[in-house]
Phi, psi and omega in degrees: 000312179305311183299308182299314180302313181295320179292317184287327176291322174301315180300318181303315183290327177292325182290323176296319181296318182295322172300327179283331176289335184269012182252059175284165176246116004282154187263106171296161178302325182292319179291327179287332175290315185290328174293317178295324177298312180303315176306309176306318182289321177301315178303317178292327174294319178300315179298317186286321170303317177294326183291320181292323179294313178298318177298317183292328181290317186286332177291316179210086184292150180302318180310319181298318184284322189277314192243348178108177183290327183297306178301321181292323175293321176298321170301313177304317180297317174301318179296316174302315179299320183294326184280324190251340190074357177279139177288135185224121179243158175233116172249131180224138175290159184307329183297346179253017183273353176243170176275027182282350180292142178304135187305322175297325172289324177294317181288320182296310183295327180294312180303316182297315176304314177296327177292315185293327176290324180295319179300317175303314182296321183282318193249320199282325187060046189265156176251350182214130177227139179235122170258128184235127176241128176213162180242133171226129182055241179244032178250142167258127184233135171249126173240131175238119181241139171232165179255028182283212182292330183093117178293143184260153178300334176294318177293324177300320191254010182295133188298343185262007181278065182293323179301312182295320179290327176295320181289324180288324175293315179301317180295308183298320180299339183254010172087021183247188186230145180224131174221152179220137186228137174228151176232112184310127176087347183239353171124186185226147173228126178247133175232130174240122174235135181224143181291000000 
């Protein structure tokens, strides 16, 4: 993010400098066209900068680092509710109330929750989603349940199910397990558990 941001900011300053050099008095039509092009390019750089910021924030939000997993998931749930109108709740056992969870586990659980909410938004047509965090023995577990269409076994094994495969791989790399179960017309439950 920092490298992209610095490069894009530098490009924006270069475009601003070029724009000032193209403003002689009186303005021929070719210079006017170039000036308009510089303004359009500058607008594109602004949009790209905002996109990079949004992507960096969604990958590892500052809130996750500063406050812990539960507040980050609550923020994610609020954003999801605002976008979809579906009710989204977060329930957590007291062990998740502090930022003491190892950062790699917190980030993995957050990203899995993000992907699951994206899937609910795209495919489930759900009106309610519940995220539940709990600890049992030495496992941290995230359960995400919706009351939507219910994922089918064909969808779970489809070759283009990159999101599902990514969640399985992310969990496996940290020594955990991921499973997803759907009941047509009743909803889907996904569970990620990590040591």
